[in-house]
C-alpha positions, 0 to 999 in steps of 0.5 A: 500500500502506498500513500501520498501527502504532506507530512510533518517530520517528528522523532519517532517515540517508539524507537530511535531508528524511525521517523514519525510522519504526521499527515498534515490533513488527517493527522494520521501517523506513519512510521518510517525507518531512519537512514542507517549510520551510512545514510542508507536504508537497505533496498529502498533506494531513497537513502539520500532523502532520508538522511537529509530529514530533520525533525520539524521539516514538512515534506511532500512524500509517497510512502 
């Protein structure tokens, strides 16, 4: 399943290895893995974008 929207990036409260993305329209949460220490998330092809995220950013994304 994929979803597209505008999200606020927050630190994931459940695990230090994930981001919490809050949908700006519905406030639905999405949890996504953070980039690894080398800036990669195995097999997803989006390591550079994930490595550049910071809490507080607002991003348009397809997840």
